N, C-alpha and C positions, 0 to 999 in steps of 0.2 A: 842770784836766786830768781827763778821764773815766777812771775805773778800772773794772775788772771782776774779780770773784773768779776764782781759778785752781783748777780741779779737775784732778788728775793721775791718769791711768789707767796702770797697769803691768800689761800683759796681752799675750796672743798676737794676732798679726795674722790677720784673717780676710779673704781677698781678695774674698769676696762682698759685704762691707760690711754683712752682716746680723747680725754678732755681733762679739765681741772688741774689739780696739782701735778699729777703724774705727767700729763702732756706738757705743762709749763716747763718742768725740769728738762724734759727731752728737747724742747725747743731751745731753751737756754744753751744747752750743750751743743746743739747743732749750729748755733750762732756764734759759738766760741767764747762763751762766758760760763763761769761756774754757777750752777743753780742751787740756791738754798730755798727751803720750803717749810712753811708752817701751816698745818691743816686747821681749817675752821670748822669742818664737819666731815663726818663719814657719810657716805651714801651707799645705799643698797640699790644697785642699778646694773643693767646690762646694755647691749647695743640697741635694745628696743624701747626701753623706758626707764625712768627713775621710779623705784618701788618705795623707797623711804629715805628720809633725810634725818640724820642724827647730829645736831649741833655739838661742837666740842665744848668742854667745860671752859667758860670764859677765863677763869683764873689760870688754867693750864695754857691757854693761848697767850695770855699776857706774860706769864713767866717765861715761856719758850721764846717769845719775841724779844724780851729784855735780855735774856742770856745770849741769844743768837746775834743780835745786832751789836752787842758789846764785843763779841769775839770775831764776827765776820761782818764788819760794817759794809752795808750794801752800796753799790754804785748806782743802782736803780731798783725801784720796788713796784710790783704789780699787785693790785687788789682785785681778786675775782669774787667768787661766791662767798658771802659772809654769814649767811644762814639766819642769824638772830640778832636782835637789838643788843643783847648782852655781849655777844661776841664782837659785834661792831664797836661797841664802846671800848673793849679791851684793845682792839686793833688801833682805834683812834688815839688812845693814850700813848702808844709807842710811835705811831707814824707821825703824829703832830709834833713829837719831840725830836724828830730827825732833823739834821741840818737842812735848811730850805733849798740848798743847791742840789740835793739828791732828787732826781726826777721820780715822780710818782705817776703811774698810769692806773686809772680806775676803769675796769670793765664792769659796768653796773648790772650784774646778773640778778634778775628778779625771778624769772621762771625758766624751767626747762622747756625744751621743744614740745614735750607732751603736756605742758601746762602745770606741772608740779611746781609748787611755790619753793623757791630757793633763797628768798630773803623775806622774812615776815614783814607785813605791811607797816607795822609801827616802827620799823627800822629805817624806812625810806627817808625821813627827815635827817637822820644821822648820816646816812650815805650822802645825801645832797650837801650836808654841811662840810664834807670832805672835798667837794669839788674845787673850791678855791685853792686848795693845797696842791692839786694835781696839775701836771703839765699837759695831760690829755685825758679825756673821758671818751670811751668807745662804745656807745650804745648801738644796738640794732634798732630798727624802726619800731617794733613793739615796745621796747624799753624806753625809747624816746617819747613815745606816745603816753606811756604810763606815767613817766616822771613829769611831763609838762602838762598833761591833760589835753593835749592837742591831737587832732587827727594827723597821721603821718603816712599818707598814701601817695600823693603826688610829689613831684620834684619841688614844687613851690611850697607845699606843706612841710617837706623835709627841711627846707631852708628856714622856714618859720620856727620849727622845733629846735634847730641848731642855734638860731639866734636866742630863743628863749632860754636854752640851757646856759648860754653865756651871759646874756644881759639881765636875766631875772634869777637864775639859779647859781650864778657865780663861777661857772666853769671858765677856765682860761682858753682852752682849745677843745674842740669836739671833732671826733671822727665818727660821723653818723653812717653806719654801714648799710649798704643797699641790698644785701643778700636776700632779704625778705620781700623786696619790691617785685612787682610785675615788670617784665621787660629787662633792660640792661641792669646789671648789678653794680651800678655806679655808687661810689661813696662820696659823701659831702664832708669836706674838711673845712671847719669854721674856726677862725682865729680871732680872739678878742684883741683889739688894738685901740687903746685910749678911748674907751667908750663906744667904739664902733666894732662891728663884726665883719670881718673879711671872709668871703665864701669862695671855695674852689671845688669844682667837681672833678673827681678822679675816675677816669673811665675804668669800668670793670668788665670782666669776661665771664659769662655764665657758662660753665662747663657742664656738659650733659653726663653727670656722674650719678645722679640720684642723690638722696640724702647723705651728707657727709658729717660725721660727728666732730665737734671740737674746733670748727673753723674760727669762731670768735675768740676762743681761748688762745689758739695758736697765734692769731693776729696780734692781740694785746701783748702776749709773751714775746713775740719776735720784735715788736716795737720797743718793749722794755729792754731787751737784750741789746739792741742797737743803741739805745740811750746810755746803757751801762758802758758801752764801748766809746762813748763820747760823741756820738753822731748828733748833729742838729735835728730838731724835731721833724722838719719836712723830709730830710733824708731817711730818718728812722721809719717814718710812715711809708715812704716809697719802698724801702727795703723789706719792711714787714709785709706789705701787700704782695710783693713779688714772691716772698718766701711761702706765703699761704697759697697763692695761685699755683705755684709749682708743686706744693704738697698735695693739693687737691688733684692735680693731674696724675699724681702717683698713688692716689688713694686705692684702697683694696678692701675686699669683703672678707670679714673674718667670722662674724656671728650672724644672728638671724635678723639683725636690724640694719642700722646705718653703716655706711662705709667708714673706715678709719683712715686718717691722713697718713700718707707715705712720706715720712721725714727723711732727709738726706742721711 
């Protein structure tokens, strides 16, 4: 009998299909794993902006996760938009009970590109409390700045924020994305190692495509898929970054706003 690894996304629904839960499942399938998905919120949005966020009922999220992981045990899990403190608590109950060898990737989504709040402020401590369980946390520069309280403009400041996320907030590894930086879109990969933080800069290529929707979601999903396939973290990160770079190169314009990623 043919089998396929299962990757689980726990994230918000994006009706455009260009980010969130819908994009995660597409990325999982493109990477060769089965995509399972539990929505944490419905959003009213298009390619121009998020108009409204409607968090899911926490009890529904909890029960759906319990039923799903009992029937389809995931080989890797991604957390995306969690919307509210109550939803986060429901997710935490299930994720914390998973076997520790199951990789967890956290994409700490706090706000949309247009500034709309996607995780209420009182839920941030609960999100940070999940960091020690995760194999990787993937903030962009604004998210890293918000979580650490540090400025994250320069390369040196990015390194300081990555260290803070590991040494003070408990993350085991951090991929601090450089897409919001001026100049080269280099990412900083920080790895915790026996009380020390090892830093590695990964060269990025800034493609002249204009705004592209869902790049952060796609990156964390692709890394999660690679981990579900049994890849080591460094290989999963390299493969995920390559996947997104190629998808940006194939991006297309469908609506009135940002481009959408062109998946294989």
